[in-house]
C-alpha angles and dihedrals in degrees: 000000000000097000113207096331114113120200112224140185142094101224129053093251092051093048093049091046090052091054091047090051090053091050093047092049093048094242088115103047125199110283096025112142117234121221117270110268095248092047093051091045090054091047093051096038095238137122114277088235088064091056090044089055091049092051090048090054090050092050092049091051091050095244099118138018130211124217105187114254091000087074134221124315139174109273117256086242109021116209088245089065105073118207087227088073088065093084140114116241109223109231120210111298095024119111115234113229098149107071098081095224124152121247106272089213089065095050116099127249104261094199099093093042093049091047091051091048090050093051092049090048091052090055093047121003118207113261139183111282096032119133109275091232120047107241094230091050092048091053091051093047093047092049090053092048092048091051089054094049096249114162113263115259142133118291126237134169134226138181096264134321096289091053090051093048092048091051092049094047093050091046090068112010135067135206111292095031115130119237121197112224137171117268115234090031148143107318095213091056091048087055095044097055097059090039086062089051092252126127121241115221113200120235119190121229142186133198090295097052137261116001109249092220092054091047090051090049093051093047093047088051089059107269107163096197139029124205116200129182108217099197140005092018112204117262104003103041092232119163125196108246125211090253093049091046090055091050093048092048088054090053092047092049087067091055106044093162094063118107109236120203120185121194113199092203092166098058109149094353097071126063095198114101119254117243106203122208097196120119100053098082126053094237120044144145134197118203128197122181133201094208105091099044102030103029137293091247090066094087098195133119127173119223134194129174145132114324096253094050094049091044091054092046094050093041092056091042089056089061092054126028091352097212145353111268114276089218089058091046091052091048094052091041090057092047093051097040094046095048092239088164123048105209092199092054094045093045090048093052094050091040094055092053095041095047093045091054094047090048092049091049091049090054087057093049095255116131114220136172134213117131095168141000131031104303137084121202118209119190113222136180095219111034097179093047093047092051091048093048091048090051090051088052091053103263127107112207132177116261113236091232086081089066108027139089110160100347122106122273123279146145130238124223121193111213096199096100095045129109126195089261091058097059102080098043090045092050090050090052093048092048091052093045098051098047114105112262114243109245116246121216120215095180 
């Protein structure tokens, strides 16, 4: 089962490191069964409790999984294998539609905001002991959340949405806990959950967000948390409608102990209103990032939630980075307060390209999805083949394996780099790439 690779070590840390090395090198492939704890302990000459501790470390780091009497095996996608590595590098002459980046032409000029932050810093530099959130920024954030109907709660900051979600999950959950997530969904989140030792539970969705029946099923099966993308869901572009929000709130009302995390992925790039779910469960968090509309290098996300959740997040944050840079806060504050980004204009620009591509694909008999945001999701029957044929045609797209667990195959196309002249040739290439290939007989 383990081929020629021999696990080594005398202590739990050494044994777990040896297994991780085997996984990273490929000698222990996904699905390989590890020796029973007593057998490995006898082989290494150590106490079985030492091996048990090593296996526990590996489970908590998302490297292995244990299925009762069937033993422990390397995860199908170990946490050390990031979904981001499942990408196609665009060679010279090939257009890149798979990286998920915003259109640089729609990002604001940071010069005035950085200059304003510098002037404010000169008047009063940030020092140890200052409030972690600048009062003027907190007021602006709270006003925006209130305007969108987000439940009232204290405000905290994190270094991007994923950082915020990680901090909220670890504030309440422990290794082994199941977390309900959208499928297909954000690849980085699908990597993060097993890396924390937690277990992702897939929830199906449509253009209006997670399906209430699937959410109910996941929560009844024991999921301790639910992560929902309110707008511009990655990769499908789904946005939670008012009708769907009401249905989801009804489901959540029956599970008040579940931790609800909402990611407003479409902040300032979507012109549809947000329909928050928070307020039904006892523990909740709502996350809003600056990355998509203002630039991925602005690593700042705002976070609100119930008092206990935010207190745990900030308390743990104080023991690490302490706070998000005041200079960064002042920069983002200036961008938001000055209206440096017009959400209607940005949403319209992405929408024109996205809708034109979906329409062109529909004319060619190819179903595609993308209600909001900058991505279009195309279901396919042969993901690998479709990606390869698209590359041959001059387009690099993202393989759906980066975003899927149990959902059917697909590819993701980011419309940010597209012009109007690109739509028809791209639609032709997609239509040719997703059609089933006629079998060839060599008999």
